[in-house]
PyMOL Python script that loads the backbone (N, CA, C, O; Angstrom):
from pymol import cmd

cmd.read_pdbstr("""\
ATOM      1  N   MET A   1     -13.248   0.857  -3.923  1.00  0.00           N
ATOM      2  CA  MET A   1     -12.891   2.086  -3.253  1.00  0.00           C
ATOM      3  C   MET A   1     -14.130   2.736  -2.639  1.00  0.00           C
ATOM      4  O   MET A   1     -14.066   3.312  -1.553  1.00  0.00           O
ATOM      5  N   TRP A   2     -15.249   2.637  -3.341  1.00  0.00           N
ATOM      6  CA  TRP A   2     -16.486   3.190  -2.791  1.00  0.00           C
ATOM      7  C   TRP A   2     -16.912   2.390  -1.566  1.00  0.00           C
ATOM      8  O   TRP A   2     -17.325   2.959  -0.555  1.00  0.00           O
ATOM      9  N   HIS A   3     -16.809   1.083  -1.660  1.00  0.00           N
ATOM     10  CA  HIS A   3     -17.223   0.204  -0.568  1.00  0.00           C
ATOM     11  C   HIS A   3     -16.440   0.502   0.709  1.00  0.00           C
ATOM     12  O   HIS A   3     -16.987   0.420   1.809  1.00  0.00           O
ATOM     13  N   ALA A   4     -15.171   0.846   0.563  1.00  0.00           N
ATOM     14  CA  ALA A   4     -14.314   1.148   1.718  1.00  0.00           C
ATOM     15  C   ALA A   4     -14.302   2.635   2.047  1.00  0.00           C
ATOM     16  O   ALA A   4     -13.502   3.084   2.868  1.00  0.00           O
ATOM     17  N   ARG A   5     -15.184   3.401   1.412  1.00  0.00           N
ATOM     18  CA  ARG A   5     -15.350   4.836   1.663  1.00  0.00           C
ATOM     19  C   ARG A   5     -14.099   5.664   1.353  1.00  0.00           C
ATOM     20  O   ARG A   5     -13.847   6.674   2.010  1.00  0.00           O
ATOM     21  N   VAL A   6     -13.324   5.244   0.365  1.00  0.00           N
ATOM     22  CA  VAL A   6     -12.189   6.043  -0.091  1.00  0.00           C
ATOM     23  C   VAL A   6     -12.705   7.195  -0.949  1.00  0.00           C
ATOM     24  O   VAL A   6     -12.149   8.293  -0.927  1.00  0.00           O
ATOM     25  N   VAL A   7     -13.767   6.938  -1.698  1.00  0.00           N
ATOM     26  CA  VAL A   7     -14.463   7.966  -2.477  1.00  0.00           C
ATOM     27  C   VAL A   7     -15.942   7.938  -2.107  1.00  0.00           C
ATOM     28  O   VAL A   7     -16.429   6.954  -1.549  1.00  0.00           O
ATOM     29  N   LYS A   8     -16.660   9.026  -2.421  1.00  0.00           N
ATOM     30  CA  LYS A   8     -18.052   9.148  -1.997  1.00  0.00           C
ATOM     31  C   LYS A   8     -19.053   8.412  -2.884  1.00  0.00           C
ATOM     32  O   LYS A   8     -20.121   8.024  -2.411  1.00  0.00           O
ATOM     33  N   ALA A   9     -18.728   8.214  -4.154  1.00  0.00           N
ATOM     34  CA  ALA A   9     -19.694   7.606  -5.072  1.00  0.00           C
ATOM     35  C   ALA A   9     -19.023   6.563  -5.964  1.00  0.00           C
ATOM     36  O   ALA A   9     -17.829   6.651  -6.253  1.00  0.00           O
ATOM     37  N   ARG A  10     -19.803   5.583  -6.391  1.00  0.00           N
ATOM     38  CA  ARG A  10     -19.276   4.563  -7.300  1.00  0.00           C
ATOM     39  C   ARG A  10     -18.811   5.190  -8.611  1.00  0.00           C
ATOM     40  O   ARG A  10     -17.799   4.777  -9.178  1.00  0.00           O
ATOM     41  N   THR A  11     -19.548   6.180  -9.085  1.00  0.00           N
ATOM     42  CA  THR A  11     -19.155   6.823 -10.339  1.00  0.00           C
ATOM     43  C   THR A  11     -17.812   7.529 -10.195  1.00  0.00           C
ATOM     44  O   THR A  11     -17.028   7.562 -11.144  1.00  0.00           O
ATOM     45  N   SER A  12     -17.537   8.090  -9.026  1.00  0.00           N
ATOM     46  CA  SER A  12     -16.239   8.733  -8.780  1.00  0.00           C
ATOM     47  C   SER A  12     -15.116   7.705  -8.831  1.00  0.00           C
ATOM     48  O   SER A  12     -14.051   7.964  -9.391  1.00  0.00           O
ATOM     49  N   ALA A  13     -15.360   6.544  -8.244  1.00  0.00           N
ATOM     50  CA  ALA A  13     -14.361   5.469  -8.264  1.00  0.00           C
ATOM     51  C   ALA A  13     -14.109   5.017  -9.699  1.00  0.00           C
ATOM     52  O   ALA A  13     -12.959   4.831 -10.096  1.00  0.00           O
ATOM     53  N   ALA A  14     -15.172   4.839 -10.476  1.00  0.00           N
ATOM     54  CA  ALA A  14     -15.031   4.409 -11.870  1.00  0.00           C
ATOM     55  C   ALA A  14     -14.269   5.448 -12.688  1.00  0.00           C
ATOM     56  O   ALA A  14     -13.421   5.094 -13.507  1.00  0.00           O
ATOM     57  N   GLU A  15     -14.565   6.715 -12.473  1.00  0.00           N
ATOM     58  CA  GLU A  15     -13.870   7.778 -13.200  1.00  0.00           C
ATOM     59  C   GLU A  15     -12.380   7.812 -12.867  1.00  0.00           C
ATOM     60  O   GLU A  15     -11.554   8.035 -13.752  1.00  0.00           O
ATOM     61  N   LEU A  16     -12.033   7.594 -11.602  1.00  0.00           N
ATOM     62  CA  LEU A  16     -10.620   7.557 -11.217  1.00  0.00           C
ATOM     63  C   LEU A  16      -9.889   6.433 -11.944  1.00  0.00           C
ATOM     64  O   LEU A  16      -8.785   6.626 -12.452  1.00  0.00           O
ATOM     65  N   VAL A  17     -10.511   5.265 -11.989  1.00  0.00           N
ATOM     66  CA  VAL A  17      -9.888   4.120 -12.664  1.00  0.00           C
ATOM     67  C   VAL A  17      -9.757   4.399 -14.157  1.00  0.00           C
ATOM     68  O   VAL A  17      -8.685   4.215 -14.733  1.00  0.00           O
ATOM     69  N   GLU A  18     -10.835   4.837 -14.778  1.00  0.00           N
ATOM     70  CA  GLU A  18     -10.824   5.060 -16.221  1.00  0.00           C
ATOM     71  C   GLU A  18      -9.854   6.155 -16.641  1.00  0.00           C
ATOM     72  O   GLU A  18      -9.334   6.127 -17.757  1.00  0.00           O
ATOM     73  N   SER A  19      -9.604   7.120 -15.758  1.00  0.00           N
ATOM     74  CA  SER A  19      -8.672   8.197 -16.100  1.00  0.00           C
ATOM     75  C   SER A  19      -7.222   7.863 -15.731  1.00  0.00           C
ATOM     76  O   SER A  19      -6.332   8.697 -15.901  1.00  0.00           O
ATOM     77  N   GLY A  20      -6.984   6.660 -15.231  1.00  0.00           N
ATOM     78  CA  GLY A  20      -5.617   6.211 -14.979  1.00  0.00           C
ATOM     79  C   GLY A  20      -5.032   6.611 -13.642  1.00  0.00           C
ATOM     80  O   GLY A  20      -3.811   6.617 -13.486  1.00  0.00           O
ATOM     81  N   HIS A  21      -5.864   6.943 -12.679  1.00  0.00           N
ATOM     82  CA  HIS A  21      -5.382   7.382 -11.375  1.00  0.00           C
ATOM     83  C   HIS A  21      -5.319   6.274 -10.326  1.00  0.00           C
ATOM     84  O   HIS A  21      -5.094   6.547  -9.147  1.00  0.00           O
ATOM     85  N   VAL A  22      -5.517   5.023 -10.751  1.00  0.00           N
ATOM     86  CA  VAL A  22      -5.524   3.906  -9.800  1.00  0.00           C
ATOM     87  C   VAL A  22      -4.574   2.813 -10.281  1.00  0.00           C
ATOM     88  O   VAL A  22      -4.578   2.430 -11.451  1.00  0.00           O
ATOM     89  N   ARG A  23      -3.766   2.327  -9.352  1.00  0.00           N
ATOM     90  CA  ARG A  23      -2.880   1.192  -9.635  1.00  0.00           C
ATOM     91  C   ARG A  23      -3.173   0.084  -8.632  1.00  0.00           C
ATOM     92  O   ARG A  23      -3.421   0.341  -7.454  1.00  0.00           O
ATOM     93  N   VAL A  24      -3.141  -1.139  -9.116  1.00  0.00           N
ATOM     94  CA  VAL A  24      -3.300  -2.308  -8.250  1.00  0.00           C
ATOM     95  C   VAL A  24      -2.004  -3.097  -8.348  1.00  0.00           C
ATOM     96  O   VAL A  24      -1.633  -3.573  -9.421  1.00  0.00           O
ATOM     97  N   ASN A  25      -1.322  -3.231  -7.219  1.00  0.00           N
ATOM     98  CA  ASN A  25      -0.025  -3.908  -7.158  1.00  0.00           C
ATOM     99  C   ASN A  25       0.968  -3.331  -8.169  1.00  0.00           C
ATOM    100  O   ASN A  25       1.740  -4.062  -8.789  1.00  0.00           O
ATOM    101  N   GLY A  26       0.931  -2.002  -8.321  1.00  0.00           N
ATOM    102  CA  GLY A  26       1.892  -1.311  -9.175  1.00  0.00           C
ATOM    103  C   GLY A  26       1.516  -1.235 -10.641  1.00  0.00           C
ATOM    104  O   GLY A  26       2.217  -0.583 -11.414  1.00  0.00           O
ATOM    105  N   THR A  27       0.428  -1.883 -11.053  1.00  0.00           N
ATOM    106  CA  THR A  27       0.002  -1.879 -12.449  1.00  0.00           C
ATOM    107  C   THR A  27      -1.218  -0.991 -12.609  1.00  0.00           C
ATOM    108  O   THR A  27      -2.193  -1.140 -11.873  1.00  0.00           O
ATOM    109  N   ARG A  28      -1.178  -0.070 -13.561  1.00  0.00           N
ATOM    110  CA  ARG A  28      -2.307   0.826 -13.796  1.00  0.00           C
ATOM    111  C   ARG A  28      -3.533   0.006 -14.161  1.00  0.00           C
ATOM    112  O   ARG A  28      -3.496  -0.824 -15.070  1.00  0.00           O
ATOM    113  N   GLU A  29      -4.607   0.249 -13.444  1.00  0.00           N
ATOM    114  CA  GLU A  29      -5.856  -0.476 -13.683  1.00  0.00           C
ATOM    115  C   GLU A  29      -6.697   0.275 -14.702  1.00  0.00           C
ATOM    116  O   GLU A  29      -6.774   1.503 -14.664  1.00  0.00           O
ATOM    117  N   LYS A  30      -7.331  -0.460 -15.616  1.00  0.00           N
ATOM    118  CA  LYS A  30      -8.132   0.149 -16.666  1.00  0.00           C
ATOM    119  C   LYS A  30      -9.610  -0.201 -16.543  1.00  0.00           C
ATOM    120  O   LYS A  30     -10.452   0.447 -17.165  1.00  0.00           O
ATOM    121  N   SER A  31      -9.929  -1.203 -15.757  1.00  0.00           N
ATOM    122  CA  SER A  31     -11.310  -1.675 -15.643  1.00  0.00           C
ATOM    123  C   SER A  31     -11.877  -1.366 -14.255  1.00  0.00           C
ATOM    124  O   SER A  31     -11.361  -1.869 -13.257  1.00  0.00           O
ATOM    125  N   PRO A  32     -12.933  -0.547 -14.177  1.00  0.00           N
ATOM    126  CA  PRO A  32     -13.522  -0.220 -12.872  1.00  0.00           C
ATOM    127  C   PRO A  32     -14.041  -1.451 -12.117  1.00  0.00           C
ATOM    128  O   PRO A  32     -14.137  -1.424 -10.890  1.00  0.00           O
ATOM    129  N   GLY A  33     -14.370  -2.511 -12.827  1.00  0.00           N
ATOM    130  CA  GLY A  33     -14.904  -3.709 -12.187  1.00  0.00           C
ATOM    131  C   GLY A  33     -13.851  -4.728 -11.780  1.00  0.00           C
ATOM    132  O   GLY A  33     -14.195  -5.847 -11.400  1.00  0.00           O
ATOM    133  N   HIS A  34     -12.581  -4.366 -11.853  1.00  0.00           N
ATOM    134  CA  HIS A  34     -11.502  -5.296 -11.516  1.00  0.00           C
ATOM    135  C   HIS A  34     -11.615  -5.739 -10.058  1.00  0.00           C
ATOM    136  O   HIS A  34     -11.708  -4.906  -9.157  1.00  0.00           O
ATOM    137  N   ALA A  35     -11.607  -7.029  -9.835  1.00  0.00           N
ATOM    138  CA  ALA A  35     -11.704  -7.565  -8.475  1.00  0.00           C
ATOM    139  C   ALA A  35     -10.344  -7.487  -7.787  1.00  0.00           C
ATOM    140  O   ALA A  35      -9.311  -7.753  -8.401  1.00  0.00           O
ATOM    141  N   VAL A  36     -10.355  -7.123  -6.522  1.00  0.00           N
ATOM    142  CA  VAL A  36      -9.135  -7.116  -5.728  1.00  0.00           C
ATOM    143  C   VAL A  36      -9.255  -8.205  -4.670  1.00  0.00           C
ATOM    144  O   VAL A  36     -10.351  -8.670  -4.358  1.00  0.00           O
ATOM    145  N   LYS A  37      -8.118  -8.598  -4.130  1.00  0.00           N
ATOM    146  CA  LYS A  37      -8.127  -9.635  -3.093  1.00  0.00           C
ATOM    147  C   LYS A  37      -7.344  -9.149  -1.887  1.00  0.00           C
ATOM    148  O   LYS A  37      -6.606  -8.168  -1.971  1.00  0.00           O
ATOM    149  N   VAL A  38      -7.503  -9.826  -0.783  1.00  0.00           N
ATOM    150  CA  VAL A  38      -6.780  -9.463   0.433  1.00  0.00           C
ATOM    151  C   VAL A  38      -5.287  -9.516   0.143  1.00  0.00           C
ATOM    152  O   VAL A  38      -4.788 -10.482  -0.435  1.00  0.00           O
ATOM    153  N   GLY A  39      -4.589  -8.478   0.548  1.00  0.00           N
ATOM    154  CA  GLY A  39      -3.152  -8.383   0.323  1.00  0.00           C
ATOM    155  C   GLY A  39      -2.779  -7.488  -0.849  1.00  0.00           C
ATOM    156  O   GLY A  39      -1.629  -7.060  -0.955  1.00  0.00           O
ATOM    157  N   ASP A  40      -3.734  -7.197  -1.735  1.00  0.00           N
ATOM    158  CA  ASP A  40      -3.454  -6.296  -2.855  1.00  0.00           C
ATOM    159  C   ASP A  40      -3.145  -4.895  -2.335  1.00  0.00           C
ATOM    160  O   ASP A  40      -3.703  -4.464  -1.326  1.00  0.00           O
ATOM    161  N   VAL A  41      -2.261  -4.194  -3.023  1.00  0.00           N
ATOM    162  CA  VAL A  41      -1.924  -2.819  -2.677  1.00  0.00           C
ATOM    163  C   VAL A  41      -2.504  -1.919  -3.759  1.00  0.00           C
ATOM    164  O   VAL A  41      -2.207  -2.075  -4.943  1.00  0.00           O
ATOM    165  N   ILE A  42      -3.336  -0.976  -3.332  1.00  0.00           N
ATOM    166  CA  ILE A  42      -3.999  -0.056  -4.246  1.00  0.00           C
ATOM    167  C   ILE A  42      -3.409   1.334  -4.049  1.00  0.00           C
ATOM    168  O   ILE A  42      -3.358   1.846  -2.931  1.00  0.00           O
ATOM    169  N   THR A  43      -2.964   1.937  -5.143  1.00  0.00           N
ATOM    170  CA  THR A  43      -2.434   3.294  -5.112  1.00  0.00           C
ATOM    171  C   THR A  43      -3.428   4.186  -5.831  1.00  0.00           C
ATOM    172  O   THR A  43      -3.792   3.921  -6.977  1.00  0.00           O
ATOM    173  N   VAL A  44      -3.871   5.251  -5.155  1.00  0.00           N
ATOM    174  CA  VAL A  44      -4.894   6.139  -5.705  1.00  0.00           C
ATOM    175  C   VAL A  44      -4.402   7.581  -5.661  1.00  0.00           C
ATOM    176  O   VAL A  44      -4.030   8.079  -4.598  1.00  0.00           O
ATOM    177  N   ALA A  45      -4.399   8.249  -6.804  1.00  0.00           N
ATOM    178  CA  ALA A  45      -4.108   9.679  -6.857  1.00  0.00           C
ATOM    179  C   ALA A  45      -5.442  10.386  -6.667  1.00  0.00           C
ATOM    180  O   ALA A  45      -6.325  10.319  -7.522  1.00  0.00           O
ATOM    181  N   LEU A  46      -5.573  11.067  -5.525  1.00  0.00           N
ATOM    182  CA  LEU A  46      -6.867  11.619  -5.137  1.00  0.00           C
ATOM    183  C   LEU A  46      -6.674  12.946  -4.422  1.00  0.00           C
ATOM    184  O   LEU A  46      -5.923  13.031  -3.451  1.00  0.00           O
ATOM    185  N   ASP A  47      -7.348  13.975  -4.902  1.00  0.00           N
ATOM    186  CA  ASP A  47      -7.326  15.293  -4.248  1.00  0.00           C
ATOM    187  C   ASP A  47      -5.908  15.807  -3.972  1.00  0.00           C
ATOM    188  O   ASP A  47      -5.586  16.181  -2.845  1.00  0.00           O
ATOM    189  N   ARG A  48      -5.084  15.821  -4.987  1.00  0.00           N
ATOM    190  CA  ARG A  48      -3.696  16.311  -4.887  1.00  0.00           C
ATOM    191  C   ARG A  48      -2.827  15.525  -3.922  1.00  0.00           C
ATOM    192  O   ARG A  48      -1.778  16.012  -3.499  1.00  0.00           O
ATOM    193  N   THR A  49      -3.243  14.321  -3.568  1.00  0.00           N
ATOM    194  CA  THR A  49      -2.446  13.440  -2.724  1.00  0.00           C
ATOM    195  C   THR A  49      -2.413  12.055  -3.357  1.00  0.00           C
ATOM    196  O   THR A  49      -3.187  11.754  -4.266  1.00  0.00           O
ATOM    197  N   VAL A  50      -1.525  11.237  -2.872  1.00  0.00           N
ATOM    198  CA  VAL A  50      -1.470   9.847  -3.301  1.00  0.00           C
ATOM    199  C   VAL A  50      -1.667   8.993  -2.064  1.00  0.00           C
ATOM    200  O   VAL A  50      -0.929   9.121  -1.087  1.00  0.00           O
ATOM    201  N   ARG A  51      -2.656   8.126  -2.108  1.00  0.00           N
ATOM    202  CA  ARG A  51      -2.909   7.214  -0.991  1.00  0.00           C
ATOM    203  C   ARG A  51      -2.524   5.810  -1.423  1.00  0.00           C
ATOM    204  O   ARG A  51      -2.861   5.368  -2.522  1.00  0.00           O
ATOM    205  N   VAL A  52      -1.813   5.114  -0.542  1.00  0.00           N
ATOM    206  CA  VAL A  52      -1.429   3.735  -0.787  1.00  0.00           C
ATOM    207  C   VAL A  52      -2.120   2.898   0.279  1.00  0.00           C
ATOM    208  O   VAL A  52      -1.891   3.081   1.474  1.00  0.00           O
ATOM    209  N   LEU A  53      -2.969   1.977  -0.167  1.00  0.00           N
ATOM    210  CA  LEU A  53      -3.803   1.191   0.731  1.00  0.00           C
ATOM    211  C   LEU A  53      -3.593  -0.293   0.490  1.00  0.00           C
ATOM    212  O   LEU A  53      -3.532  -0.739  -0.656  1.00  0.00           O
ATOM    213  N   LYS A  54      -3.483  -1.048   1.554  1.00  0.00           N
ATOM    214  CA  LYS A  54      -3.379  -2.500   1.451  1.00  0.00           C
ATOM    215  C   LYS A  54      -4.717  -3.095   1.873  1.00  0.00           C
ATOM    216  O   LYS A  54      -5.205  -2.821   2.969  1.00  0.00           O
ATOM    217  N   VAL A  55      -5.305  -3.903   1.008  1.00  0.00           N
ATOM    218  CA  VAL A  55      -6.598  -4.518   1.287  1.00  0.00           C
ATOM    219  C   VAL A  55      -6.423  -5.567   2.394  1.00  0.00           C
ATOM    220  O   VAL A  55      -5.603  -6.478   2.280  1.00  0.00           O
ATOM    221  N   THR A  56      -7.213  -5.417   3.469  1.00  0.00           N
ATOM    222  CA  THR A  56      -7.117  -6.353   4.589  1.00  0.00           C
ATOM    223  C   THR A  56      -8.381  -7.163   4.802  1.00  0.00           C
ATOM    224  O   THR A  56      -8.369  -8.125   5.570  1.00  0.00           O
ATOM    225  N   GLY A  57      -9.478  -6.796   4.138  1.00  0.00           N
ATOM    226  CA  GLY A  57     -10.709  -7.546   4.314  1.00  0.00           C
ATOM    227  C   GLY A  57     -11.832  -7.002   3.465  1.00  0.00           C
ATOM    228  O   GLY A  57     -11.660  -6.036   2.721  1.00  0.00           O
ATOM    229  N   PHE A  58     -12.989  -7.636   3.587  1.00  0.00           N
ATOM    230  CA  PHE A  58     -14.173  -7.256   2.827  1.00  0.00           C
ATOM    231  C   PHE A  58     -15.390  -7.304   3.732  1.00  0.00           C
ATOM    232  O   PHE A  58     -15.408  -8.036   4.721  1.00  0.00           O
ATOM    233  N   ASN A  59     -16.408  -6.522   3.393  1.00  0.00           N
ATOM    234  CA  ASN A  59     -17.707  -6.569   4.055  1.00  0.00           C
ATOM    235  C   ASN A  59     -18.747  -6.935   3.015  1.00  0.00           C
ATOM    236  O   ASN A  59     -18.569  -6.670   1.826  1.00  0.00           O
ATOM    237  N   ALA A  60     -19.837  -7.545   3.466  1.00  0.00           N
ATOM    238  CA  ALA A  60     -20.914  -7.890   2.550  1.00  0.00           C
ATOM    239  C   ALA A  60     -21.638  -6.641   2.051  1.00  0.00           C
ATOM    240  O   ALA A  60     -22.139  -6.613   0.928  1.00  0.00           O
ATOM    241  N   ARG A  61     -21.688  -5.607   2.897  1.00  0.00           N
ATOM    242  CA  ARG A  61     -22.376  -4.367   2.548  1.00  0.00           C
ATOM    243  C   ARG A  61     -21.502  -3.172   2.884  1.00  0.00           C
ATOM    244  O   ARG A  61     -20.573  -3.273   3.685  1.00  0.00           O
ATOM    245  N   ARG A  62     -21.808  -2.041   2.266  1.00  0.00           N
ATOM    246  CA  ARG A  62     -21.096  -0.803   2.593  1.00  0.00           C
ATOM    247  C   ARG A  62     -21.590  -0.338   3.954  1.00  0.00           C
ATOM    248  O   ARG A  62     -22.790  -0.151   4.154  1.00  0.00           O
ATOM    249  N   GLY A  63     -20.669  -0.153   4.882  1.00  0.00           N
ATOM    250  CA  GLY A  63     -21.050   0.242   6.230  1.00  0.00           C
ATOM    251  C   GLY A  63     -20.630   1.656   6.551  1.00  0.00           C
ATOM    252  O   GLY A  63     -20.321   2.450   5.663  1.00  0.00           O
ATOM    253  N   ASP A  64     -20.625   1.956   7.828  1.00  0.00           N
ATOM    254  CA  ASP A  64     -20.219   3.286   8.270  1.00  0.00           C
ATOM    255  C   ASP A  64     -18.699   3.436   8.173  1.00  0.00           C
ATOM    256  O   ASP A  64     -17.992   2.488   7.833  1.00  0.00           O
ATOM    257  N   ALA A  65     -18.214   4.625   8.473  1.00  0.00           N
ATOM    258  CA  ALA A  65     -16.785   4.921   8.337  1.00  0.00           C
ATOM    259  C   ALA A  65     -15.919   4.029   9.223  1.00  0.00           C
ATOM    260  O   ALA A  65     -14.835   3.615   8.814  1.00  0.00           O
ATOM    261  N   ALA A  66     -16.390   3.734  10.428  1.00  0.00           N
ATOM    262  CA  ALA A  66     -15.604   2.896  11.347  1.00  0.00           C
ATOM    263  C   ALA A  66     -15.435   1.485  10.794  1.00  0.00           C
ATOM    264  O   ALA A  66     -14.345   0.919  10.877  1.00  0.00           O
ATOM    265  N   SER A  67     -16.483   0.917  10.239  1.00  0.00           N
ATOM    266  CA  SER A  67     -16.366  -0.432   9.693  1.00  0.00           C
ATOM    267  C   SER A  67     -15.578  -0.434   8.386  1.00  0.00           C
ATOM    268  O   SER A  67     -14.971  -1.447   8.037  1.00  0.00           O
ATOM    269  N   ALA A  68     -15.577   0.672   7.664  1.00  0.00           N
ATOM    270  CA  ALA A  68     -14.813   0.762   6.419  1.00  0.00           C
ATOM    271  C   ALA A  68     -13.317   0.807   6.688  1.00  0.00           C
ATOM    272  O   ALA A  68     -12.533   0.289   5.892  1.00  0.00           O
ATOM    273  N   ARG A  69     -12.905   1.421   7.803  1.00  0.00           N
ATOM    274  CA  ARG A  69     -11.476   1.551   8.120  1.00  0.00           C
ATOM    275  C   ARG A  69     -10.783   0.216   8.357  1.00  0.00           C
ATOM    276  O   ARG A  69      -9.561   0.138   8.234  1.00  0.00           O
ATOM    277  N   VAL A  70     -11.514  -0.824   8.687  1.00  0.00           N
ATOM    278  CA  VAL A  70     -10.882  -2.127   8.918  1.00  0.00           C
ATOM    279  C   VAL A  70     -10.709  -2.911   7.620  1.00  0.00           C
ATOM    280  O   VAL A  70     -10.156  -4.011   7.633  1.00  0.00           O
ATOM    281  N   LEU A  71     -11.173  -2.361   6.503  1.00  0.00           N
ATOM    282  CA  LEU A  71     -11.048  -3.041   5.222  1.00  0.00           C
ATOM    283  C   LEU A  71      -9.697  -2.819   4.558  1.00  0.00           C
ATOM    284  O   LEU A  71      -9.337  -3.532   3.621  1.00  0.00           O
ATOM    285  N   TYR A  72      -8.946  -1.832   5.042  1.00  0.00           N
ATOM    286  CA  TYR A  72      -7.646  -1.545   4.446  1.00  0.00           C
ATOM    287  C   TYR A  72      -6.698  -0.987   5.498  1.00  0.00           C
ATOM    288  O   TYR A  72      -7.101  -0.499   6.554  1.00  0.00           O
ATOM    289  N   GLU A  73      -5.423  -1.085   5.157  1.00  0.00           N
ATOM    290  CA  GLU A  73      -4.357  -0.505   5.991  1.00  0.00           C
ATOM    291  C   GLU A  73      -3.723   0.612   5.180  1.00  0.00           C
ATOM    292  O   GLU A  73      -3.349   0.410   4.025  1.00  0.00           O
ATOM    293  N   GLU A  74      -3.602   1.770   5.771  1.00  0.00           N
ATOM    294  CA  GLU A  74      -3.010   2.931   5.094  1.00  0.00           C
ATOM    295  C   GLU A  74      -1.491   2.762   5.144  1.00  0.00           C
ATOM    296  O   GLU A  74      -0.902   2.726   6.224  1.00  0.00           O
ATOM    297  N   LEU A  75      -0.859   2.660   3.971  1.00  0.00           N
ATOM    298  CA  LEU A  75       0.591   2.479   3.898  1.00  0.00           C
ATOM    299  C   LEU A  75       1.321   3.796   3.678  1.00  0.00           C
ATOM    300  O   LEU A  75       2.537   3.866   3.857  1.00  0.00           O
ATOM    301  N   SER A  76       0.599   4.833   3.296  1.00  0.00           N
ATOM    302  CA  SER A  76       1.222   6.129   3.052  1.00  0.00           C
ATOM    303  C   SER A  76       0.778   7.121   4.115  1.00  0.00           C
ATOM    304  O   SER A  76      -0.297   6.992   4.700  1.00  0.00           O
ATOM    305  N   GLU A  77       1.615   8.096   4.349  1.00  0.00           N
ATOM    306  CA  GLU A  77       1.240   9.182   5.259  1.00  0.00           C
ATOM    307  C   GLU A  77       0.246  10.062   4.527  1.00  0.00           C
ATOM    308  O   GLU A  77       0.532  10.528   3.424  1.00  0.00           O
ATOM    309  N   ARG A  78      -0.883  10.292   5.100  1.00  0.00           N
ATOM    310  CA  ARG A  78      -1.896  11.142   4.464  1.00  0.00           C
ATOM    311  C   ARG A  78      -1.663  12.579   4.884  1.00  0.00           C
ATOM    312  O   ARG A  78      -1.665  12.901   6.072  1.00  0.00           O
ATOM    313  N   LYS A  79      -1.461  13.445   3.889  1.00  0.00           N
ATOM    314  CA  LYS A  79      -1.203  14.858   4.157  1.00  0.00           C
ATOM    315  C   LYS A  79      -2.413  15.664   3.749  1.00  0.00           C
ATOM    316  O   LYS A  79      -2.874  15.570   2.611  1.00  0.00           O
ATOM    317  N   GLU A  80      -2.932  16.458   4.673  1.00  0.00           N
ATOM    318  CA  GLU A  80      -4.109  17.285   4.365  1.00  0.00           C
ATOM    319  C   GLU A  80      -3.828  18.719   4.696  1.00  0.00           C
ATOM    320  O   GLU A  80      -4.692  19.576   4.510  1.00  0.00           O
TER     321      GLU A  80
END
""", "prot")
cmd.dss("prot")
cmd.show_as("cartoon", "prot")
cmd.util.cbc("prot")
cmd.orient("prot")
């Protein structure tokens, strides 16, 4: 999630997983280091919203926001 710029810090991503706010393919994830693959659907409860993201690719390094947007497809309407 940090790599794709869904959250600002790796520690924030780990805290979300450990507190039960992340699901991978509908199953609550308990391990922050769980590997995901292309096609996985990640559901994240974040900032009073729920985001549903489908993994579409990976980058070798964390890039800017534009390059991060091609790593996933937003399946839910984001309300702000």
